[in-house]
N, C-alpha and C positions, 0 to 999 in steps of 0.2 A: 764511248771510247772504249777499245778493247782493253787496255791497262789502265784501269780507274787511278791507281797509284800514281801515274804521272800527269794526271790531270790538274791543271791550274785552277784551284777552287775560288781563289781571291780576285774578285774583279778589279782591285786595285792593281794587283800585278800585272794583269792583262792590259789595263789601261795605260799603265806606265811603259809596258812594251811598245804599244801603238805609238806613244808619245816621243819614244827614243829611238826606235829602229829607222835607219837611213833608207832602207830599201824595202819596198814592197812588191809583191807580184800579183798581177791580175789575171784571173783565170775566165776565160769564156770560149764559145764556140764559134769558129770561123765559118764562112759561107760554104766550106767544103765539108762541114760537120766535123772537123778535126778539134780536139781541144786546144787550145792556145794559152801560153803562159808569156807575160810581158812584165820585166821589172820596171820598176817606177817610183820616182819621188812622190811622196805623200804627206798628208798631215791628218792626224785624227783630231777633230774638234766638235765639240758638242754632240758626241754620241755617232759621229758620220766621219766616214773617210772622204778626202778631197784629193784629186790630183789635176794637174794642168795637161793640156794635150793640144794637137792641132784639131782644126774643125773639121778636117775632113781625113780619111784614110782607113785603114783595116781595123783598127781597134774602135773607132766611133761607127763604122758600119756594122761591126759585130754586135756593138750595144744597141744600135737602132732595131737590129734584126730581133735580139733576144736580150733583154736588159737584165737577165739572172747572171750574176757573177760570182766569183769566189775570190776571196783576196787573201794572200798569205804572207807572213814575215817571219823569219827567224833570226835568232842571236846565238851563235855558237858562242859558248864560254871557254870551253878547254878541250884538248884532245887526249885522251887517256890511253897510254901505249898499251899495247898486248905484250905481255912478256913471253913466256913459253907457250901460252895459248892464244893463238890469233884472235879467237871469238871473245877474248876479254878486251880487246881494243874497242874503243867507242868514242863518239863525240858527246860532249854535255852541251845542252841547249835549252833554249825556251823558243816557243813557236805559238803563233796565234793563227787561226783559220777562220775566217768570216764568210758567210753566205749573204748575199743581200742583193739590191736591185740599184743598178746604175742609171743615173739621170744626168744630162746635159743641164748646165745651169744657165739659164738665159738672161736674168736680170743682172744689169750691169753692176750695181752696188754688191750683190752677193758675189759676183765673180771678184771683184776688188777685194772684199773681205776675205775669201778663201786664198786668193794669191797673198794677202798680207800675211795670212797664218802660215804659209808656205815660207815666205821669206824669214817671218820670225823664227821658225823651226831651223831653216838652213842657214841663215845668217844672222844669228841673235844680236850680233854686236852692231847690228843697223848699217848704215854708210850707202843708204839708197834712197831713191826720190820716189816721187809718185809713179804710176805706172803711165806710160804715154798712151794716148787715147788710141793711135794707130796699132801699138801692140794688143791692146786689150780687144780691138776688132777682130784680130786673127788668133786669139788666144781661146782655147775651150776650157771650161773646168767642169769635170765631172765629180758627182757627189754619189756615193755608196751609202745607202739607207741599209742599215744593218738589220738582216732577220735573225741571224744565229750567229753567235761567237763563242769559239772554244780556245782554251789555252792549253799546252802540253810542256812538259819538262823533263828533263833528265839533267839533274845537277848533283 
């Protein structure tokens, strides 16, 4: 990291960001060798990232072709106005960038556990039943195994 003073050195701060951020962005390379970024809902659980997806489509084909991915999230905290000097304007934020490998989860019980974790994150008050078998059959779960993780902040 070029500006070491902005690096988040406390792993607990990074993990808290992963647990509370609502949207993450998956980055990979498409079939035309263009970098692609896709926003998605996700959950961080047991040192891994999980998200749900269709079983087919561009995202899945890209992962099958090359499972190396990046995952990014950011949490803006405030905007600081620039007074006379526009260069003094800035956004205060925290962000995380992960490099890892994406894998489709095949095991039915592992899929259910990941979906439960997603529901616990996005609907913590409950109010939902078990996942219908017909929906599980058409829902994909991707797990990102983390190779490298860095956090950055300007607060």
